[in-house]
Structure formats: structure tokens, C-alpha cells
NUPA-776894 format. One record per residue (C-alpha): z, y, x. Coordinates in steps of 0.1 Angstrom, whole numbers, padded with zeros to 4 digits, always signed. Example, Ala and Ser with C-alpha at 12.3 -4.5 7.8 and 13.67 -1.06 7.14 Angstrom:
REM NUPA-776894
+0078-0045+0123
+0071-0011+0137
This chain:
REM NUPA-776894
+1024+1229+0951
+0999+1226+0925
+0963+1243+0943
+0939+1228+0916
+0919+1254+0899
+0897+1249+0867
+0863+1236+0866
+0867+1227+0903
+0846+1205+0917
+0840+1185+0951
+0801+1178+0959
+0793+1151+0986
+0761+1149+1003
+0748+1117+1011
+0736+1109+1043
+0739+1076+1059
+0761+1068+1089
+0762+1099+1088
+0790+1107+1062
+0814+1101+1096
+0818+1135+1100
+0825+1132+1058
+0848+1111+1062
+0865+1132+1085
+0868+1156+1065
+0879+1138+1040
+0909+1119+1059
+0915+1158+1068
+0923+1170+1037
+0940+1138+1028
+0962+1143+1058
+0978+1177+1045
+0979+1163+1005
+0945+1189+1000
+0929+1178+0965
+0929+1211+0947
+0893+1189+0926
+0891+1182+0885
+0859+1166+0891
+0846+1148+0919
+0807+1144+0927
+0787+1120+0951
+0757+1112+0965
+0750+1075+0985
+0767+1076+1014
+0791+1108+1003
+0796+1084+0974
+0813+1057+0998
+0835+1079+1019
+0845+1102+0984
+0855+1061+0966
+0881+1061+0997
+0897+1095+0998
+0902+1091+0960
+0924+1053+0965
+0936+1079+0989
+0930+1047+1021
+0932+1068+1046
+0905+1064+1078
+0892+1032+1056
+0865+1054+1053
+0861+1056+1090
+0865+1018+1095
+0847+1011+1073
+0817+1022+1093
+0829+1008+1123
+0826+0981+1105
+0791+0978+1090
+0780+0996+1128
+0787+0967+1146
+0781+0934+1122
+0744+0923+1134
+0737+0913+1100
+0737+0946+1080
+0704+0965+1097
+0674+0943+1103
+0638+0956+1121
+0625+0921+1107
+0634+0931+1071
+0617+0968+1070
+0592+0955+1048
+0612+0925+1028
+0628+0924+0993
+0668+0927+1012
+0648+0962+1036
+0661+0975+1065
+0702+0975+1052
+0718+0951+1036
+0730+0968+1011
+0749+0940+0996
+0767+0937+1032
+0788+0970+1021
+0799+0955+0989
+0810+0924+1005
+0828+0952+1030
+0849+0967+1004
+0858+0933+0986
+0864+0914+1016
+0879+0930+1046
+0877+0972+1043
+0895+0965+1010
+0892+0990+0981
+0920+1000+0961
+0898+1000+0926
+0932+1006+0914
+0941+1034+0927
+0909+1051+0926
+0906+1049+0889
+0940+1068+0887
+0927+1098+0898
+0887+1091+0877
+0908+1089+0847
+0922+1121+0854
+0891+1141+0867
+0855+1126+0864
+0835+1110+0886
+0801+1108+0888
+0778+1092+0917
+0740+1106+0911
+0716+1084+0917
+0678+1082+0905
+0660+1067+0873
+0634+1039+0891
+0612+1044+0858
+0614+1086+0855
+0619+1095+0888
+0650+1124+0872
+0687+1122+0887
+0710+1099+0863
+0745+1107+0871
+0765+1072+0873
+0802+1078+0858
+0816+1044+0874
+0839+1021+0855
+0870+0998+0873
+0840+0972+0858
+0808+0984+0877
+0826+1010+0905
+0809+0994+0937
+0773+0988+0913
+0779+1022+0908
+0777+1036+0946
+0749+1005+0956
+0726+1019+0931
+0735+1056+0944
+0719+1045+0980
+0695+1023+0977
+0664+1038+0992
+0635+1030+0999
+0618+1015+1025
+0655+1019+1043
+0667+0992+1020
+0662+0973+0990
+0650+1000+0975
+0665+0998+0931
+0696+0986+0924
+0700+0974+0883
+0732+0989+0867
+0734+0984+0832
+0704+0975+0823
+0676+1004+0840
+0666+1004+0883
+0683+1032+0899
+0673+1042+0938
+0691+1063+0955
+0703+1096+0942
+0692+1116+0976
+0656+1116+0961
+0665+1135+0930
+0698+1154+0933
+0702+1154+0969
+0730+1173+0964
+0739+1182+0927
+0754+1219+0919
+0733+1229+0900
+0737+1203+0878
+0782+1206+0883
+0773+1246+0873
+0752+1228+0843
+0790+1209+0830
+0817+1247+0840
+0819+1243+0875
+0828+1279+0892
+0844+1266+0921
+0826+1242+0940
+0831+1233+0981
+0805+1213+0993
+0805+1186+1021
+0767+1189+1040
+0760+1162+1069
+0733+1185+1077
+0733+1218+1085
+0733+1246+1065
+0704+1265+1074
+0682+1226+1079
+0648+1230+1055
+0625+1200+1059
+0587+1197+1057
+0572+1171+1046
+0570+1143+1074
+0554+1107+1078
+0575+1089+1061
+0568+1117+1031
+0530+1103+1043
+0528+1067+1041
+0558+1065+1016
+0530+1085+0992
+0509+1063+1003
+0531+1025+1004
+0538+1040+0967
+0500+1051+0949
+0496+1029+0922
+0533+1041+0907
+0523+1076+0898
+0572+1084+0894
+0577+1071+0927
+0549+1083+0945
+0553+1114+0933
+0594+1107+0940
+0586+1105+0981
+0566+1129+0982
+0585+1159+0964
+0619+1141+0982
+0621+1172+1014
+0609+1205+0990
+0631+1188+0965
+0662+1189+0994
+0650+1225+0999
+0656+1232+0966
+0691+1223+0964
+0696+1237+1000
+0688+1276+0986
+0704+1268+0952
+0735+1263+0971
+0731+1296+0994
+0722+1315+0961
+0742+1301+0940
+0746+1322+0904
+0769+1352+0901
+0800+1331+0886
+0797+1305+0908
+0815+1303+0944
+0803+1282+0961
+0822+1270+1001
+0803+1247+1019
+0816+1224+1054
+0790+1210+1074
+0784+1208+1116
+0769+1232+1135
+0742+1214+1155
+0728+1184+1142
+0750+1152+1143
+0750+1125+1169
+0751+1102+1145
+0719+1090+1131
+0715+1082+1093
+0706+1040+1103
+0712+1029+1138
+0743+1044+1156
+0773+1035+1177
+0812+1038+1174
+0812+1058+1199
+0792+1084+1186
+0807+1076+1147
+0839+1084+1165
+0824+1119+1178
+0816+1132+1140
+0840+1120+1125
+0869+1138+1151
+0838+1170+1144
+0846+1167+1102
+0887+1166+1116
+0881+1196+1125
+0863+1215+1099
+0885+1200+1075
+0914+1215+1090
+0899+1244+1097
+0889+1252+1063
+0927+1239+1050
+0938+1270+1072
+0918+1296+1057
+0931+1279+1028
+0969+1276+1025
+0972+1302+1054
+0983+1284+1077
+0979+1254+1104
+1019+1244+1101
+1013+1240+1065
+0988+1218+1063
+1015+1194+1094
+1048+1196+1070
């Protein structure tokens, strides 16, 4: 059965280790052969989960998260203000190349059929950039989308420009998808739909840290407001845009940066349940899912 419809997008929010929930949803889709999309957009950790989904590698996204949380070199408080940052993003690429090996050729087959974009933030302008990964730069595009100030190395060079985390400028890129012609979208969230943010101590600190860089200061100062605006757009989209959101009902047990295998497995299971429930709703039968 061909479930794809014209201009149907899968949009995946970031969230670091909270992407365990997202990975559960995507593994449910893989089990059921559910892929009614002709456009894909991932942000930060969502770009990693999306990549393993596009390569049709069941549980590889989960195994990658488990591997990273057990890797003592991946996070280190002593590196927080160093060039490498608290989280070593280069280890993510190394894991994808050597440990939980990403099947790039299989992902490219889908990317050649349907557009794939990873959201990053241009360091010079503070505006979102929608990177289209290729066979030669796929992992680089992921890292560019994930380079969060303070918590990672903060910037990543990609094709001659420096980028930071896409969540800083367009954490839920639904409006951009609509501008590209998308009229039906499934948005995978790592925060509850009702979640909205206020300015936090980290925003205040970040604004001070970047006080000599007006672009980066604005990105940090306005980050919470940008997220809230994106979430509001998803709740009240244009009349000709049909949006379905799959999100946790409550805050996930996983944190963005520090976790245990147990919290990851818990939220992965919640994602599996959410994914299977969505497919059952779309197909009208749990039995059909398992065929």
C-alpha cells in the first residue's frame, strides 16, 4: 500500500538524549513499514535519529544513544569552556563511522528520491540554514546542526561557513516546510506540546558571554522566544496545512545531556508506544501494523 501523499513532511525536533523518544517512534515506523513521507527535516539530535531511519537501520539510533551514554569521553565537565565543549561531537561522527555504523548508501537512496534537510544556524547572520546532506558531507551536516554553544564545541565548519545548532534559530521548522510547499506534516517532538519557555539563567549567562558579538548575543537572548513562536505555529498552523504532532505527555526521563541506559530505554519504550498508536490510528488496525 502506497501511503505517501503529495507534499507530506516528517519533521523531527532536536533534544540531545531526549531523542530516545523519537528513536522509539521511528523504530515503530520501521517495524510497520510506515513511511508516507516525501520530505524530511531534522534538527540537531533529530537529524541523527532521522539518518538512521532513512538508512532503514532498526534500533541503530537507540544503540548509538546507549553507546554514547556509556562512553566516558563523550561528556566531561572539565571541557565545558574548552574548544571541544562539554559534549564531544566528533565522537558522534566516529561512532557512526566505526561502531554503530551508519549505512550512508541506503540513506542516500531515499535522499535522492525525497529531499532531506538538516537545520543549522548561520553563525554570521544568526538565521536558520537548511543544509541538504550529500554522500560526501552527510555526517558533517549532522554535526553542523548539533553544535550547541557552551555544551559542545559551539560551531562547526560546513562548506566554508560556520554553523551552530539549528535549534537556536528554527527548532521546529514547520513554517519553512510550509513555504516549500508542504501541506501535511508529522512533527516528532521531544518536549510536551504545551511546553513553553521563559528566559533562564543560562540565557542570561549566554547573553553576557557573547556580549561582544551582537549576532550571537541576539541568538542566545531570543532563543526561548523563538522556540515558543515555533511551538505556537505548530498548534495554530495555516488552514491549508494539516499538522499532526507526536510528543511525550509529560517531561521525559532523559535529559538533554546526561543520562543512564535505564532512562534512555524508558523513553525509547514510550516512543515505541506513541509510534504504534499513531500507525494504528492512520491504518485503523493494530493487526495490520504487525503483518
